C-alpha positions as CSV (number, residue, x, y, z in Angstrom):
1,X,51.1,10.8,-100.8
2,X,47.3,10.8,-101.2
3,X,47.2,14.5,-100.5
4,X,49.8,15.1,-103.2
5,X,47.6,13.2,-105.6
6,X,44.7,15.5,-105.0
7,X,46.9,18.6,-105.3
8,X,48.1,17.3,-108.7
9,X,44.5,16.5,-109.7
10,X,43.4,20.1,-109.0
11,X,46.3,21.5,-111.0
12,X,45.3,19.3,-114.0
13,X,41.7,20.3,-113.6
14,X,42.6,24.0,-113.5
15,X,44.7,23.6,-116.6
16,X,41.8,22.0,-118.4
17,X,39.4,24.9,-117.4
18,X,41.9,27.5,-118.5
19,X,42.6,25.8,-121.8
20,X,38.9,25.6,-122.5
21,X,38.6,29.4,-122.0
22,X,36.2,29.0,-119.0
23,X,37.9,31.7,-116.9
24,X,37.4,34.4,-119.4
25,X,35.4,37.4,-118.4
26,X,31.8,37.8,-119.7
27,X,31.6,41.6,-120.0
28,X,28.4,41.6,-122.1
29,X,26.5,39.5,-119.6
30,X,27.5,41.5,-116.6
31,X,26.9,44.9,-118.1
32,X,23.5,43.8,-119.4
33,X,22.5,42.4,-116.0
34,X,23.6,45.5,-114.1
35,X,21.8,47.8,-116.5
36,X,18.6,45.6,-116.6
37,X,18.3,45.4,-112.8
38,X,19.0,49.1,-112.4
39,X,16.2,49.9,-114.8
40,X,13.9,47.5,-113.0
41,X,14.7,49.1,-109.7
42,X,14.1,52.6,-111.1
43,X,10.8,51.4,-112.7
44,X,9.6,50.0,-109.4
45,X,10.3,53.2,-107.6
46,X,8.5,55.2,-110.2
47,X,5.6,52.8,-110.0
48,X,5.5,53.3,-106.2
49,X,5.2,57.0,-106.7
50,X,2.5,56.8,-109.4
51,X,0.5,54.0,-107.8
52,X,-0.1,55.9,-104.6
53,X,-2.3,54.7,-101.6
54,X,-3.1,51.1,-102.4
55,X,-2.1,47.8,-101.0
56,X,-1.1,46.7,-104.4
57,X,2.1,48.4,-103.5
58,X,3.1,45.2,-101.7
59,X,3.4,43.5,-105.2
60,X,6.0,46.2,-106.1
61,X,7.7,45.6,-102.7
62,X,8.1,41.9,-103.6
63,X,9.4,42.8,-107.0
64,X,11.9,45.2,-105.5
65,X,13.0,42.4,-103.1
66,X,13.7,40.2,-106.2
67,X,15.7,43.0,-107.8
68,X,17.7,43.5,-104.6
69,X,18.5,39.8,-104.5
70,X,19.7,39.8,-108.1
71,X,21.9,42.8,-107.3
72,X,23.3,40.9,-104.3
73,X,24.3,38.0,-106.7
74,X,26.1,40.5,-108.9
75,X,27.9,42.1,-106.0
76,X,29.0,38.6,-104.9
77,X,30.4,37.9,-108.3
78,X,32.2,41.2,-108.5
79,X,33.7,40.5,-105.1
80,X,35.1,37.2,-106.5
81,X,36.8,39.1,-109.3
82,X,34.5,37.6,-111.9
83,X,33.4,40.7,-113.8
84,X,36.5,42.7,-114.8
85,X,40.2,42.1,-115.3
86,X,40.9,45.0,-112.9
87,X,40.8,44.1,-109.2
88,X,40.0,47.7,-108.3
89,X,37.0,47.7,-110.8
90,X,35.7,44.5,-109.2
91,X,36.1,45.8,-105.7
92,X,34.5,49.1,-106.3
93,X,31.6,47.6,-108.3
94,X,30.9,45.3,-105.5
95,X,31.2,48.1,-102.9
96,X,28.8,50.3,-104.8
97,X,26.3,47.5,-105.4
98,X,26.4,46.4,-101.8
99,X,26.2,49.9,-100.3
100,X,24.1,51.9,-102.6
101,X,21.7,49.2,-103.9
102,X,21.5,46.7,-101.1
103,X,22.3,48.8,-98.1
104,X,25.0,46.4,-96.9
105,X,28.6,46.7,-95.9
106,X,31.0,45.4,-98.6
107,X,33.9,45.2,-96.1
108,X,31.9,43.2,-93.5
109,X,30.6,40.7,-96.1
110,X,33.8,40.2,-98.1
111,X,35.7,39.3,-94.9
112,X,33.0,36.9,-93.7
113,X,32.6,35.3,-97.1
114,X,36.4,35.0,-97.7
115,X,36.7,33.0,-94.5
116,X,33.9,30.8,-95.5
117,X,35.5,30.0,-98.9
118,X,38.9,29.3,-97.2
119,X,37.4,26.7,-94.8
120,X,33.8,25.6,-95.7
121,X,32.0,23.7,-92.9
122,X,35.1,23.8,-90.7
123,X,34.3,24.4,-87.1
124,X,35.6,27.7,-85.6
125,X,36.9,28.7,-89.0
126,X,33.8,29.0,-91.2
127,X,31.6,31.9,-90.0
128,X,28.6,30.4,-91.8
129,X,28.4,27.6,-89.4
130,X,28.2,30.0,-86.4
131,X,24.8,31.2,-85.3
132,X,23.2,32.4,-82.1
133,X,19.8,31.1,-83.4
134,X,20.5,27.8,-85.1
135,X,22.9,24.9,-84.3
136,X,24.8,23.9,-87.4
137,X,27.2,21.5,-85.8
138,X,27.1,19.0,-83.0
139,X,29.5,20.9,-80.9
140,X,27.4,24.1,-81.1
141,X,24.4,22.0,-79.8
142,X,26.4,20.8,-76.9
143,X,27.0,24.4,-75.8
144,X,23.2,25.2,-75.6
145,X,21.1,24.8,-72.4
146,X,17.6,25.4,-71.3
147,X,15.1,26.8,-73.8
148,X,17.8,27.2,-76.5
149,X,18.6,23.5,-76.3
150,X,14.9,22.5,-76.4
151,X,14.2,24.7,-79.4
152,X,17.2,23.2,-81.2
153,X,15.5,19.8,-81.4
154,X,13.0,21.2,-83.8
155,X,15.1,23.9,-85.5
156,X,14.8,22.3,-88.9
157,X,11.1,23.0,-89.0
158,X,11.5,26.7,-88.4
159,X,14.5,27.1,-90.6
160,X,12.6,28.3,-93.7
161,X,10.4,30.8,-91.9
162,X,13.6,32.2,-90.3
163,X,14.9,33.0,-93.7
164,X,12.3,35.8,-93.9
165,X,14.3,37.6,-91.3
166,X,17.7,37.1,-93.0
167,X,17.6,40.5,-94.8
168,X,17.0,42.4,-91.6
169,X,19.9,40.5,-90.0
170,X,22.2,41.4,-92.8
171,X,21.3,45.1,-92.5
172,X,21.8,45.1,-88.8
173,X,25.2,43.3,-89.0
174,X,26.4,45.7,-91.7
175,X,25.4,48.9,-89.8
176,X,26.9,47.6,-86.6
177,X,30.2,46.7,-88.4
178,X,30.7,50.0,-90.2
179,X,29.9,52.0,-87.1
180,X,31.7,50.0,-84.4
181,X,33.9,47.4,-86.1
182,X,37.7,47.6,-86.0
183,X,39.9,48.1,-89.0
184,X,37.0,48.7,-91.5
185,X,38.5,49.7,-94.8
186,X,36.9,52.8,-96.4
187,X,34.7,53.1,-93.3
188,X,33.4,56.6,-94.2
189,X,32.7,55.6,-97.7
190,X,30.7,52.7,-96.5
191,X,28.8,54.8,-94.0
192,X,28.0,57.3,-96.8
193,X,26.8,54.5,-99.2
194,X,24.8,52.6,-96.7
195,X,23.4,55.7,-95.1
196,X,22.3,57.2,-98.4
197,X,20.6,53.9,-99.4
198,X,18.8,53.2,-96.1
199,X,17.9,56.8,-95.2
200,X,17.0,57.8,-98.7
201,X,14.9,54.7,-99.3
202,X,12.9,55.1,-96.0
203,X,12.4,58.8,-96.6
204,X,11.1,58.2,-100.1
205,X,8.6,55.6,-99.0
206,X,7.3,57.5,-96.0
207,X,6.8,60.6,-98.2
208,X,4.9,58.9,-101.0
209,X,3.0,56.4,-98.9
210,X,1.0,56.4,-95.6
211,X,3.1,55.4,-92.6
212,X,1.6,51.9,-92.1
213,X,1.8,51.1,-95.8
214,X,5.4,52.3,-96.0
215,X,6.3,50.1,-93.1
216,X,4.6,47.1,-94.7
217,X,6.4,47.9,-98.0
218,X,9.7,47.8,-96.2
219,X,8.8,44.6,-94.3
220,X,7.8,42.7,-97.5
221,X,10.7,44.0,-99.6
222,X,13.4,43.1,-96.9
223,X,11.7,39.7,-96.2
224,X,11.6,38.7,-99.9
225,X,15.2,39.9,-100.3
226,X,16.4,37.9,-97.3
227,X,14.4,34.8,-98.1
228,X,15.7,34.7,-101.7
229,X,19.3,35.2,-100.5
230,X,19.1,32.7,-97.7
231,X,17.3,30.2,-100.0
232,X,20.1,30.5,-102.6
233,X,23.0,30.2,-100.2
234,X,21.7,27.7,-97.6
235,X,21.3,24.6,-99.9
236,X,25.0,24.7,-100.8
237,X,26.6,23.5,-97.5
238,X,24.1,22.8,-94.7
239,X,23.8,19.1,-94.2
240,X,27.2,18.4,-95.9
241,X,30.0,17.1,-93.7
242,X,31.6,19.3,-91.1
243,X,35.1,18.8,-89.8
244,X,36.9,19.9,-86.6
245,X,38.9,23.2,-86.7
246,X,42.2,21.3,-86.6
247,X,41.5,19.0,-89.6
248,X,44.0,19.3,-92.4
249,X,42.5,18.8,-95.9
250,X,43.9,19.7,-99.3
251,X,42.0,22.3,-101.3
252,X,40.3,19.9,-103.7
253,X,38.7,17.7,-101.0
254,X,38.0,20.7,-98.8
255,X,35.8,22.3,-101.4
256,X,34.2,19.2,-103.1
257,X,33.3,17.2,-99.9
258,X,31.7,20.2,-98.2
259,X,29.7,21.5,-101.1
260,X,26.4,20.5,-102.7
261,X,25.2,21.3,-106.2
262,X,21.5,21.8,-107.0
263,X,19.8,20.5,-110.1
264,X,17.2,22.6,-111.8
265,X,16.1,24.5,-114.9
266,X,16.0,28.2,-115.8
267,X,13.9,29.1,-112.7
268,X,16.3,27.5,-110.3
269,X,19.2,29.2,-112.1
270,X,17.5,32.6,-111.9
271,X,16.6,32.4,-108.2
272,X,19.9,30.9,-107.2
273,X,22.0,33.3,-109.3
274,X,24.4,30.6,-110.5
275,X,25.0,29.3,-106.9
276,X,23.5,26.0,-107.8
277,X,26.9,25.2,-109.3
278,X,28.4,25.5,-105.8
279,X,31.1,22.8,-106.2
280,X,32.4,24.6,-109.3
281,X,32.1,28.0,-107.7
282,X,34.2,26.9,-104.7
283,X,36.9,25.3,-106.9
284,X,37.0,28.2,-109.3
285,X,35.6,31.3,-107.5
286,X,36.7,33.6,-110.3
287,X,34.8,31.7,-113.0
288,X,32.0,33.9,-114.4
289,X,28.4,32.7,-113.8
290,X,27.7,32.0,-117.5
291,X,30.7,29.7,-117.7
292,X,29.8,27.5,-114.6
293,X,27.7,25.0,-116.5
294,X,30.6,24.2,-118.8
295,X,32.9,24.1,-115.8
296,X,30.6,21.6,-114.2
297,X,31.0,19.2,-117.1
298,X,34.7,19.2,-116.6
299,X,34.5,18.8,-112.8
300,X,31.9,16.1,-112.8
301,X,33.8,14.1,-115.3
302,X,37.0,14.5,-113.4
303,X,35.4,13.5,-110.1
304,X,34.0,10.3,-111.8
305,X,37.3,9.4,-113.3
306,X,39.2,9.8,-110.0
307,X,36.6,8.4,-107.6
308,X,35.9,11.7,-105.9
309,X,32.4,12.0,-104.4
310,X,30.3,14.7,-106.1
311,X,27.0,15.7,-104.5
312,X,24.1,17.0,-106.5
313,X,20.4,17.0,-105.8
314,X,17.2,18.8,-106.5
315,X,16.2,22.0,-104.7
316,X,13.5,20.2,-102.7
317,X,15.9,17.3,-102.0
318,X,18.4,19.8,-100.6
319,X,15.9,21.4,-98.3
320,X,14.6,18.1,-97.1
321,X,18.2,17.2,-96.2
322,X,18.7,20.5,-94.5
323,X,15.6,20.2,-92.3
324,X,16.5,16.6,-91.4
325,X,20.1,17.5,-90.7
326,X,19.2,20.5,-88.5
327,X,16.8,18.4,-86.4
328,X,19.3,15.6,-86.0
329,X,22.0,18.1,-84.9
330,X,19.5,19.6,-82.5
331,X,18.9,16.1,-81.0
332,X,22.7,15.7,-80.8
333,X,22.5,12.7,-83.1
334,X,25.7,12.8,-85.2
335,X,25.7,9.5,-87.0
336,X,23.4,10.0,-90.0
337,X,25.4,12.9,-91.5
338,X,29.0,11.8,-90.9
339,X,31.1,10.2,-93.7
340,X,34.3,8.2,-93.5
341,X,36.3,11.4,-94.2
342,X,34.7,13.2,-91.2
343,X,35.0,10.2,-88.9
344,X,38.7,10.0,-89.8
345,X,39.3,13.5,-88.4
346,X,36.8,13.3,-85.5
347,X,38.3,10.0,-84.3
């Protein structure tokens, strides 16, 4: 009966969001953003060619990393059908952005991200809690031995530096998937897009810059890109409750209990690409970014009226929790981050 109550609650919340027009597309916003960041990217590349042999090129590399992160946010939103009414337009926009601008596989990412949205923080179901480097759940810590187990005890402290390598990891996973993965839709299109982006980018840099400087440019750009993406996605779920793979939760609780919002001003909004409204994004993944603040007012009010926990903190508070949580998981100490809901399903 309680589950039926939450199902009905979500239906009512959805009706309120639709009646308020919060699911309408924001064409002007998205066309402006895509044009702006395309011009920034072109401007940076022209600047690289004109600036020549100087280490000030690394400033442009960092700026290009920022532009690539902003494109990744746009590709994420297109994949969630936020930009256009046409499903095909959204998919191909996301595929073009991912492949030609970011050098990533759309097919690999959309499969991974879709499974995350279906089962956030659910063991064996959410790919975002699986890692060969970090232990995100107590069960994954139990499986580690030797050096990996010892390192896990302090994993929270090296979590932020690891984000600098996230961009390289994304590129490697994308290339591996489109070359060797099974059932890759539009495999040759993705190979073409990603190949043009990666090979053309490297060729351009090594033609206009000395080899060492070109390599440093790539390293800085990809590190900034990965750090910004990891820094935007990681505060949303790490340190929130995790549940066993056989737990049966209704959609409303599955999304709200496992997600964390981040408070902040325009700077946080810019660098998180709207992902600071993570609860609202998980409840309404098709809601455009500019509408999420208004959606939040509805969701927060509804949670307060119905006694549903709603987690929101500052960006620094989120990372403090993440570091503490990862270290506790590494020490196999489960108690500080379990809630009654989780204990109910863990037994």
